[in-house]
C-alpha positions in Angstrom: 81.2 91.4 131.3 84.3 92.4 129.8 86.9 95.0 131.0 87.2 98.5 128.9 88.7 97.5 125.4 88.3 98.3 121.5 85.4 96.4 120.4 87.5 94.5 117.8 88.4 91.9 120.8 85.0 91.5 122.1 84.4 88.9 119.5 87.4 86.7 120.5 86.5 87.3 124.0 83.0 85.9 123.8 84.4 82.8 121.7 87.2 82.1 124.6 84.5 82.4 126.9 81.7 79.7 125.4 84.9 77.3 124.9 85.8 77.9 128.6 89.2 79.5 127.9 88.8 82.9 129.5 85.8 82.8 131.4 84.5 86.4 131.8 87.8 88.1 130.8 88.9 88.8 134.6 90.2 87.3 137.4 89.2 86.7 140.9 90.5 90.2 142.5 88.3 91.5 139.3 91.6 92.3 137.4 91.8 91.2 133.7 93.5 87.8 133.1 96.7 87.1 131.6 94.9 85.7 128.6 92.8 88.7 128.6 95.6 91.1 128.7 97.5 88.8 125.9 95.0 89.7 123.3 94.3 93.2 124.2 98.5 94.2 124.3 99.9 91.4 122.0 96.8 90.4 119.6 97.3 86.6 120.8 95.8 84.1 123.1 99.1 83.4 124.8 102.7 84.9 124.9 105.4 82.1 124.3 104.5 79.5 126.3 107.4 77.3 127.0 105.9 74.9 128.9 103.7 73.5 126.2 105.6 71.8 123.1 102.6 71.9 121.3 102.7 75.3 120.3 105.4 74.7 118.5 104.6 77.3 115.8 104.5 80.9 117.1 102.4 83.8 115.7 103.5 87.3 115.3 100.7 89.9 114.3 101.4 93.3 112.6 98.7 95.3 111.9 97.8 99.2 112.0 100.6 101.5 112.0 104.2 100.6 113.2 104.9 102.4 116.1 108.3 103.0 117.1 109.9 106.3 119.0 106.6 108.5 119.1 103.4 107.2 120.5 100.5 106.5 118.3 96.7 108.2 119.5 94.5 106.3 121.2 92.5 105.9 118.2 94.9 104.6 116.1 95.4 100.6 115.6 99.3 100.0 116.0 101.9 97.6 116.3 104.5 98.6 119.0 108.3 98.1 118.4 108.6 97.3 122.1 105.8 94.5 122.2 107.0 92.7 119.1 110.7 92.7 119.9 110.8 90.9 123.1 108.5 88.2 121.4 110.9 87.3 118.8 113.8 87.1 121.3 111.4 85.0 123.7 110.7 83.0 120.3 114.6 82.8 119.4 115.6 81.4 123.0 112.6 79.1 123.4 113.6 75.5 122.5 109.7 74.5 122.1 109.2 77.0 119.2 109.7 75.2 115.5 108.5 78.2 113.4 107.0 81.6 113.3 104.0 82.7 111.1 103.8 86.3 110.5 100.6 87.6 109.7 100.0 91.5 108.2 97.9 94.0 107.5 99.9 97.4 108.0 99.5 100.5 106.5 103.6 101.2 107.4 104.7 103.7 110.0 107.9 104.2 111.8 111.0 103.6 109.2 113.3 102.7 112.1 110.9 100.6 113.7 109.9 98.6 110.9 113.6 97.8 109.8 114.0 96.8 113.2 111.8 94.3 113.2 112.6 93.1 109.8 115.8 92.3 110.8 114.9 90.5 113.6 112.5 88.5 111.6 115.2 87.9 109.1 117.9 86.6 111.6 115.5 84.0 113.4 116.9 80.6 113.5 113.7 78.7 113.0 111.5 78.8 109.8 109.3 81.9 109.3 106.7 82.3 107.0 104.7 85.3 106.4 101.0 86.1 105.0 100.0 89.5 104.0 96.3 89.6 104.4 94.3 93.5 103.7 97.8 95.0 102.9 101.3 95.6 103.8 102.3 99.1 102.5 105.3 101.4 102.7 107.8 99.8 105.4 105.2 96.9 105.5 107.0 95.7 102.4 110.3 94.7 104.0 108.5 93.6 107.1 106.5 90.8 104.3 109.6 89.9 102.8 111.8 89.3 105.8 111.0 85.6 106.4 111.9 82.7 104.4 108.5 82.3 102.3 106.1 84.8 101.7 102.4 84.5 101.1 100.2 87.0 99.7 96.1 86.7 99.5 94.3 87.3 96.2 92.9 90.6 97.3 95.9 92.0 99.5 97.8 95.0 98.4 101.3 96.3 98.7 102.1 100.1 98.4 105.9 101.1 97.3 106.9 104.6 97.4 109.9 106.4 98.7 110.2 107.6 102.3 108.1 110.5 103.1 108.6 112.8 106.4 105.9 115.1 108.1 107.1 118.2 109.9 109.7 120.4 109.8 112.4 119.9 107.0 115.8 121.8 107.5 116.3 122.7 103.5 120.1 121.7 103.5 122.0 118.8 101.2 122.6 117.2 104.4 119.0 116.5 104.7 118.6 115.3 101.1 121.3 113.0 101.4 119.9 111.6 104.9 116.4 110.7 102.7 118.7 108.9 100.2 120.5 106.8 102.4 117.6 106.1 104.5 115.5 104.9 100.9 118.8 102.9 100.3 118.6 100.8 103.7 115.3 100.0 102.5 115.6 99.4 99.3 118.8 97.1 99.6 116.7 95.1 102.3 113.7 94.5 100.3 116.4 93.2 97.4 118.4 91.2 100.0 115.1 89.2 101.2 112.9 89.0 97.8 113.5 88.1 94.3 112.8 91.6 93.2 115.7 93.3 90.7 117.0 96.6 92.5 116.2 98.4 89.2 112.7 96.8 88.7 112.1 98.0 92.4 113.5 101.5 91.9 111.4 102.1 89.0 108.3 101.2 90.8 109.0 103.6 93.7 109.3 106.4 91.0 106.0 105.3 89.1 103.7 108.6 88.9 100.8 107.0 87.4 99.5 104.9 90.5 99.1 106.9 93.9 97.0 110.1 93.8 98.9 112.8 95.2 102.3 110.5 95.7 104.7 108.4 93.6 104.8 104.7 94.0 102.7 101.9 92.8 100.0 99.4 93.9 100.5 95.9 93.4 97.7 93.2 93.9 98.2 89.7 94.7 99.4 88.4 91.8 101.1 91.5 90.7 103.3 91.2 93.7 104.2 87.7 93.0 104.8 88.3 89.4 107.6 91.3 90.2 109.4 88.6 92.9 108.7 90.6 96.3 106.2 87.6 97.2 106.8 83.5 96.7 103.0 82.6 96.3 99.3 83.6 96.6 97.7 81.7 99.0 95.6 82.4 102.6 96.3 80.9 105.8 96.0 77.2 105.2 98.7 77.5 102.4 101.1 79.6 104.7 100.9 76.6 107.8 101.2 73.9 105.4 104.1 75.7 104.0 105.8 76.4 107.6 105.2 73.0 108.7 107.0 71.5 105.8 109.6 73.6 106.0 110.0 72.7 109.9 110.2 69.3 109.1 112.8 69.8 106.5 114.9 71.7 109.2 114.6 68.7 111.7 115.6 66.4 109.2 118.8 68.5 108.7 119.5 68.4 112.1 119.4 64.7 112.3 121.3 64.3 109.6 123.9 66.5 111.5 123.6 64.9 114.3 124.5 61.5 112.5 127.5 62.6 111.2 
């Protein structure tokens, strides 16, 4: 019935089929429908529909590993840089999009790609709310703080640790200087987009008692709020309620500016 895809998507396809939104996932010429392609490639039913003003809230799902310059193995669940960036640009250009919800359950990944996505989210003109679900680790931390307001579920985790690199490393002073600059970029972004103090964040990064065979800190739910990384503990209802409230405030500000 369904074209070849990871089993994680099949329940979504079955639900959409039962409600008449998808059919069997194939078009008349036996090719995947556009909805089927969107779910497989982007994790969403519809990709920025500019014709339907009812879709005024768009969602970006950041899951698995952040994939940047290198391609992850087929067995690795990943969020692709080349998918997310065009989506964010399309949302920014779409007058019908009033707010963006970012859901996160990521182990981290490519630092350059993660920071690029985070900067894009942070520079959107419409209100943005992020929701950390299972976890937002490593480069997932700045992705969570990039939004205007951030939620974390009570059981979700955030892991902070210094940057790491696999493979051949040249043992020269320039290598260590490069690592230092990369870490400063991440630290500065997190401090700029959250309430955590720089000295507190650096202390969490250098902690040696939390992580096995590594430096860093694991924060669970309320702990992330207590340190100032996340604004509030909550779930999907809280995130959408907050986002709708921010959208209304934004519209009131525009109306006031227009009157003046």
